[in-house]
N, C-alpha and C positions, 0 to 999 in steps of 0.2 A: 504494500500500500504506500503510495507517495505521501510525503509530508505535506502539511497544509501550505507551507511556503512554496514547495515545488508545484503543487497543484495550482496555486494562485498564479505563479509565473507562467505555467503552461496555458492557462486560460487567457491571460493578457497577450501572450504571444500569438495565440489563435486569433484574437481580435485584431492585433496589429497586421497580421497577414490578410485578414478580411478587408481592412481599410485600405491596404496597399492595392488591392485588386478591385476595389469599389470606390472610386473617387466620387461618384454620384449615382443616384438611383435612377431607374427608368431610362436606360440608355438604348432601349430597343428602337432600331430604325430599320425595319424589315425591307428588303429589296422586293421589287415587283418584277415578275418575268412573265412573258406570254409567248406561246407558240401558235402560229396560224398555219393551217394546212392549205396552202395556196392552190396547188394542183395535185393530181395523183402522185407526182414524183418530186414535189418541192414543198418546202416549209420556210417560214420566216420566224425570226426570233428577236425579241426586244427585252432589254434588261434595264430597269430604272433603279439606280442605287445611289448611295451617299458617297460622293467622291472623297470627302474628308476621311471616312473610314477606310476607303480603298487606299488612299495615299498613306494613311497611318500604318496600314499593314505593309505596304510596299516599301516605304522608307524606314520602317521600324521606329517611328516617332514616339517619343516619351512625353509624359505630362498629362494634365487634365484636358478636357474638351477645348477650352479657350486657348490653351497653349498650343495644342495640335493645330487648331484652325489658324492661329497666328503664324505658325511655321509653314503651313501650306500657302498662306497668303503671300509670304515673303519670297516664294519661288518666282523666277522670271518666266516670261512666256515661253522661252526656249526650253527651260527646265521642265515646265509643265508639259510641253509637247513630248519631250523625251520620256518622261515618266508615264504619261498616258499611253504612249505608243507601246511601252514595255508591259504595262498592265493589260492592254488589249491583247497583246501577243500571248501573255500568260492565260488570260481567259479563253482565248481561242483554242489553246492546247488542253485546258482543263475542263471545259464544258463538254459533257458527253450526252448524246441523245441516243436512246435505244428504241429501235423499231423491230418488233418481234424478236427481241433479244440481241439484235445486231447493233454494235456500238458504232455511232456515226458522229463525226465532228462537222461543224459548220464549214461550208465552202469559203465563206468570208465573214469576218466580224469587223464592223466599222466603229471607230471610237467617236466620242463626242467631239464637236468642233472646239479646237483649242482657244480660239478667240472668244467664243461664247463662254467657255469655262473661265477664262481670265476675267471676263466681265462679271460673271457670277460671283467669283471670289472677291471682286472689288466692290461688291455691294455694301450696304449698311453693315457695320460690324455686329449689329444685333441680329442680323439675318441668321436663321437656323435651317434654311432650306438650301442644301447643297446637292440636290439630286441631279444626276446626269443620265443620259440614255445611250446605251450601246445597242447597235442593231446588226442583224446579220441574216444570211440566207443559207439554206442547206438543201441537199438532195436526199430524198428518202426512197426506200424501196416501194414500189407500187403494190397496192393491195395489202399493205401491212395492217394487222389487226390490233396490235398492242403497242403502247408507247410508254417509255419511262425516261427519266432525266437524272443526271448527276450534276450538282453544283459544288464547286470548291468550297471548302469549309469556311474560308475567310469571308464569304458573303453572308454568313449567318442564316437566320430563317428567311425563306423566300416565299412570298405570296404569289403562287404560280397559277396561271390560267391557260387552259388549252382550248382553243376554238370555242368561244362562248357556247354554253354556260358552264363548262367544266372548270372547277376552281378548287384549289386545295392549298393548305399551308405545308410546305415541304422543308424538312430539315436538310441542311447542306452537309456535305462530307460523306453522305451515303446515297446509294441509288434509290430513287423513289419507287413506290409501288406502281404497277402498270395501269395505264388508262386504256379503255376500250376505244379504238379509233372508228370502227365501222358504225358503232351505235353508242356514241359518247353519252353516258347516262350518269348524272350526278348521284342517282339513288343506288348505284352499284355498291353491293355490300362491302367488297374489298376496299374500294375507294373511301367509303364512309368510315370503315374501321381504321384505315391508315390515317385519314384526316383527324379522327378523334384522338388517336394516339399521339399525333403531332401536337395537337392543342394541349393535351395533358402534359406532354414534355415541356412545352413552352410555359405552362403554368408553374411547373416545378422549378425550372431554371430562372423564372422571374423571382422566385424566393431564394433558391440556392443555385448558383452563387451570386446572382446579380441584384438581389433585393436586400441589401444590407440594412436598409431602414426597416423593412418588415421583419427581418431576422431579429434586430434589436428590440423591436416592439414586443414580439412574442416572447423573447428572452426576459424582458422586463416583467411581463406577466408571470412568467415561471418563477422568478426570483422571490416573489412575496407569497407564492402559493405553496405552502409546505404540504398541503393535502391534495391528492390527485383529484378528488371530487370538485374542489373549488376551482382548480385549474381548468378542468373540463367544462365547467359552467361558463367560465370566462371565454374560453376558446369557442364554445358553441354560440355565445352571444356575438362574438366578433365575426364568426363565420356567417351567421344569419344576417347580420347587418351588412357586411360587404357583399353578400350575394344579392341582396335587395338592390343596392345602389349600382352594383355592377350591371345587373339586368336593366335597370332604368337608364343608365348611361349608354349602354350599347344600343338600346332601342330608341334613343333620342328623346326620351320623356324627361330626363333630367340632364342638364348640360351646364356644368360649372367649369370655368377655365382652369387649366392646370396651374396657372400662375397664382391662383388662390388656393387650390387643393393641396399642392405640394408643400408650401410653407406650413399649412395647418397640420398636415401629416407629421412634419418634423416636430411641431410643437406638441402633438399628441405623444410622441415618443419621449420627449423631455418631461412632460407632465407625469406620465406613469413612472418614469425613473426617479424623479424628484419625490414623488409620493412614497416610493420605496425607501428613500433615504430618511424621511421624517416620520414614517409610520411603519412599524414592524408587525402590525396587526392588520389583516385584511378586513376592510370595511364592506358592509353590505352594498353601499352605493357604487362600489367599483364596477360591478357587473353592468350597471346602467351607463357609466362613463365609458366602459369598454365598448358597449353597443354603439354609442354615439361616435366614438372614434372609428369603429368598424365601418360606419356609413361613409366616412371620409376616405378610408383606405379603399373601399369599393370603387369610389370615383377614380382613384388612382389606377386601380386595376383596369377599369373601363377605358381609360386613355391609352393604356398599353394595347389592349385588345383591339381597339378601334384602328390603331396603326397597322395591325396585321390584316384587318378586314375579316369578314365572315363569309364563307362560301354560300352562294345562292342555294336555298333549299335546305341548308344545314345550320342555320343560325342557332337554333336551340341546342342541338347536339354539340356544336363547337363551343358555345357558351358554357354548357354544363361541363364539357371536357376540360376547358381551361380552368374552371373553378375547382374541379377535382384535382388538377395538377397543383393549384395553389394550396389546397388543403394537404396534399401529400407533402409538399414542401414545408408547410408549417409543422406537421407531425414529425418530420425528420429533424427539424430544429429542436422540438421538445424532446425527442428521443436522445439527440446528441447531448442536450443540456442535462438530461436525467443521468446519462452514462457518466458525464463529467462531474456532476454536482449532487446527484441523488443521494449518495451515501452520506453526504455532509449536512443535509437539510434539517436534521433533528439535533445537530450538535449545538452546544451553547455558543460557540464562536462563529456560527454560520453567518449571522447578520453582520457583525462588525468586521469580519475578515474576508467574507465572500460577497454576500448580497449587497452590502453598502458600497464597497469600492467599485464593483461592476456597475451598479446603478448610477454612481457618479460619472463613470465613463460614458454610459449610455446617455445620460442627461447632457453632458458636454457635446456629444455627437449630435443630439437632437437640436440643441441651441445653435451649433455650428451650421447645420443644414438649414435651419430656419433663416439665419442671416444670409447664407449663400443663395438660397432660393428666392429670398425677398429682395435683395439688393444687387445681386450680381448675375 
């Protein structure tokens, strides 16, 4: 059994690593891709993606979002041209299209216009839209019945559409499930299952590892709940609340700007953590406070899911799948916390040596995020 000092050191090391890899929350910027079957033997391809993220991967740029944007802005037009040309060449080699299992690459992939890109980067510094379009054409076997695609991992999640109305969210780095070409049908069981699993996966990674703010919120709830029943009641209230506003946000019934939602989410994290510091006894009203904060977090989840988009005819399934993924992520956080701290929660030194210091750390992070999201 590790000593308390070693256990405490390990916990803070774990948080330091998390912060290092999570400079900010909600960094999802899914790419959009589309394949159109032009003729029996030709197809076209378009990819709309964030050029800042592409350049960050290509140039191995370090720093937070603003720092990376500044580095990309500093490139000359000639440098931009050279880098975009190299990125296009890499994409051309790494994009793979499968027709009846046969791997095919595009005949030609065209980069975005360098002059247009330079003008895009020269826009208002507050601009957050750096999307550019790559387009290409390819030759496919005639009478092919099935189609699949492989996107390189650095593109992240790709919101893919095949000859309207077939649409699905595809994870990059692995070959997608097959689409039926002769009778493209969004109700196909295999496609629905694949799409559902992808949304579950996106829900999980929105919590682990990319949702440090949500991780710290759930952990703050865990720290003051020495009984499993009280923790489950709080998590249930939080789940119910964010499910409601997630659905309302997705269907356009409730629309609150992220510039308002995100700072308040940060404050909710700080509030729960500060309450942990000044009260070592769980109060009955906390479940209602957690419910109110869950409503806010649900709006944050909705903004992420809206960026992905929902496939036509599968809105409810995709919404439920994403929410299931979020819950799995939260349960993994609780399980990890229990493995690390469960043995100590009934010790006399648990609050002064474990719960209070970690809560102070979480409160500082919440306040920091509030300032960052409100003024920067």
